[in-house]
N, C-alpha and C positions, 0 to 999 in steps of 0.2 A: 401549548407553551410551559414546561414545568416552573411550578413558584421557585423562589430563591430558598424556602425552608424544604422544599421536595429533594433539592439538589443536595442541600447540606446532609441530608438523611440516606441518601445513596450510597451503597458501598459496592463497589465494581471487584468482583471477583474474575480472574483470569481461570477458566479449567481447561486450559489445553491438555493437563497431564491426568485427566481423569481414568484414562485408560490402563494407566500404570499403577499398580496399589503401592509400589515401591517410592512412587515420587508425588504424593498427595500431601506431602507436608507443608509446602507452602498454599495450598487450598484450605487446608484445615487451620492454618496460622490466622488467615483471613476471618475464616467463619467464627472462630471463638474470640474473635476482638468485636463482632458484632454485638449491639446492644437492643434491648427491647425498643421495638415502634420503628427500627431503621430497616431499609428497604434493600435487600440484598440482590444486587443484577449480576446475574450470571452472563458474562460474554464467553459468547463460542468461536469468536473469528480466529482463536488458533487452533481449533479442533478441527481435523480434518476427516476424522472416523470414528466410529463409534460402535465398541463391540460389547456384549455382555458384562464382561470385566465394568466398561463405565458405565453401564445403564445401572447397575447394582450400586456403585458408588455415587454415581448422581443422586438416585434414589436416598443414600444415606447423608448425604450434603443437604440436600434441598430439606430433609425432614429434620436436622439439625438448625438450619437456616430457621426453619418456621418454628421451631422448638424456643428459639432464642429471641425473634423479633417479634412473632404474632403477625407476621404482615405478609401480604403475598409477595411471591418473589419473580421478579422480570426476568426474561430469555429476550437476549439481544444477538443479533450478528451470527443467528444460527444457519447453517447451511440446509437448503430445502432438503437434501437427501437425509441429514440426521432428523431432522424434524417429522420427516414422514418416516423415519424409522421408529423413532419415541410414540408416535400415534399408533404404528401398526402393532408394537408390542403391547399397548396399553400403558404406557408410561403415566400418564397424565390422569387416568382412571383410578388413581391411589388415592386416600383421602389423608397422607401423611403431608400435605402441604399443598398450599394454591399457587397456582402460576398463570403469569400474564406474560404469552408471547408479543413481542412488538412487532408486528406484521411488517411494520415497512423497515424495518433493519434486517428482513431474511436474506441469505446470500443464495440467490440461486445458481443451481448447477444445471450446466446444459443437460450433461447424462450422468446416468449412475443409479438413478433410481431404483432400477432394475437388479442391484444388487443387496436390496434389503426382501428381496425372494421370500420363496414360499419356506426356505429352510429354517425358520426361526419360529420358535414359540410364543405365546404370549407370557407378559410379566405375571406370575401368578402368587397370588396371596393364599396361604394355607394358613388355618386356625383350628381346624376339627381334622378329626380322624377322617370322615368322611370327604371331605377336600382333599385331605391327601390321598385318599383311594382314589377319587375323581382324577387327579392331576397324573399320579401314577398309571391310571389307564390311558391317559392324553400324551404322554409323553412314550409309553409303550406304543402306541398308535404312530405317533410322530414318526419313531425309531424303524418301524416295519414300513413305513412309504419311503423313510430318506434310505433305508440300508434294508431292500428287501430279499436279497441273495443270501443263499444259505451261509456262505463264508463268512457274514457278519454276526451271525447268529450270537456267537460268544461276545463279540462287543455290544451288542443290541442288548442280552442279560447282563452283562457286568456294567453298562450305562445305567440301567433302572436300580441296580444293587448299591451302585455307589449314590445315586439320588436317594435312595430310603434310608441307606444310614445318616448322611450327611444333614437330610431333611430331620430324622429323629432326634440327632443331636441338638439342632437348631432349634425345635420344639420344645426340647428338655430345658436349655439355656436360658431359655424367653418365657417360660411358665413364670406365673406370678401366682404364689402361695397354691392352692390346688387346682387354678385354672388352667388349661393348656396354653400354650403362648402361641407365636406365630412365627413365621416367616415367609420369606419372598422367593420364588426359585424363576430362573428365566434358561433357556436350552438352545442351542445354534448350532445349526453343522457350517462348515465351510468346505473348500477344496481348496487346498494352496501344495504348489511344488509336487504335483502327482500323489498328494497324499489326502487323506479327509481327515477332519477334525471334529469332534463332538465337544463343546464348551459346557458345562452345566455350572452355574452360579447360584450359590444359596447363602439368603443373608438374613440375619434375624438382630432384634434390636433390644436385646436381653442383656443378663449381668456380664456375658461374656466367660471366656474359659476359665481365666484366674480365680475370679469370684466364685464360680463353680464348684471348681476343685478344691479352695481354700474352705468353703462352707463345709465339705465332705469331708477332709482330711488335715483341715489347719495349713497355715502356712509354711510353706516348704522351698521358696526360692523367693527372690527380690524382684523379678522382671517378668514381663508376660511371656519373652518368647521360651524361656523355661518351661513356662506351664503348658505353650502350643505343644512343643516338643514332648512333653510328658504325656499329654493327648494322645499325640500321635505314636508314641511310643507302646501304645496298646495296655498299659499297665494301669490306668486308672479310667479305664473305660466303663460303660455302663455295665451293671451287672444284672440289670432287670431281665426276667425270665422274658425270651422273645424280643430282645432289646437289639437285634442286628450283627452286623458283623464288625464293628469297630473301627476306629481310624486306622489300627495296622491293616485292616483287609482291604482299606480304600488304598492305601499305599502299594499293596499288592498289585491289584486292580490296575494302578496307576503305571508300574514297573512293566505288566501284561502287555499294557496296550501303549510303548514308546511316550508316557502322557508326563503331564506335570500337575502338581498339585500348590495351590496358597491359601494359606490361612491366615487372616487377619483379624486380630482381636484387642479390641482395647487398644494399647500402643503398642503392640508386637507384631511382626510380621514372618511368618516362615513361608520359606519355597523349597520344593522338593521337585527336582528335575534330574539332571546329571549329577548333581551335588545339592547340600542343604545351604540356603543363604537364611540368614535370619537379620532381623532389621528391630531394633528397636526405637522407636519414635519419641519424642515428646509430648504428641497430641493423641488422644484416644478417639476412635471411632466409637460409638454404641455397638454392645454385641461381638457380634464374629460374622465375618463373609469369608465364604470358601469358595475357590474357583478350581475345577476340574477340568482337564483338558485329556480327551482320548485320541490316540492317533492310529491311523493304519495306512499303509502305503496302498496306491490304488495301483495293482498289478493282478495278473493270473496267477500268482504262488499262495496266495489267501485262501 
């Protein structure tokens, strides 16, 4: 039985919108009101499914809670399939936070555990060039297993190119002085409505796009969305020799594969799909989170 003091220091956070980066303001508003030594309690009762978007945002939220409170984070009312998914991808192996799963509150699913399938990679942490090369080969191998047919050769190649460029940007934006930064990557394959989708989601907890560009070129804009769009335009990309394709090329890959791109950095979020959607929030997330979806129809015309 919990003590009165423990009850007072608990703050409950409904994470039902964790899969939707446009709808995380409510979560962030509660997180930012936390105080040192309070206990953040994540309530999963309204979360029916979890995808790579949600895993990366959950990682970001947990890191921030632990940074503020210094306390172990409690997970309650989590569905068994969601818990299995998080364990499968190695979510709890990161050292960014400590978690306590209240086992007596688990919501057991009758079926659906097979949905978390062989078609997902672990949540990988990259801090060195050697680790990046290792993850590139792991992703390459996964794509060859998931999409072995010759008709998917270009999709495999472009997925690797997208990962290499975004991870290079993430490592640069999160670097500290002369030390290499760090980023987290997750990839998953889905088959939906006669099409296949490849999700590639990458996050870093560095200074973000706005500060990165301001440090280089001075203050140009007043909001984060404008800085994200500047980076996406290709006009202010990395000029380092061998520095990769640039975010403009990522957009070309998206267009060639019926895909979409979401970039969240600090308070800004820009989504590119059929049109450009931007959203300037009131609360920051540390660093930059990028989600890429590549799509191909499942038919014999490919």
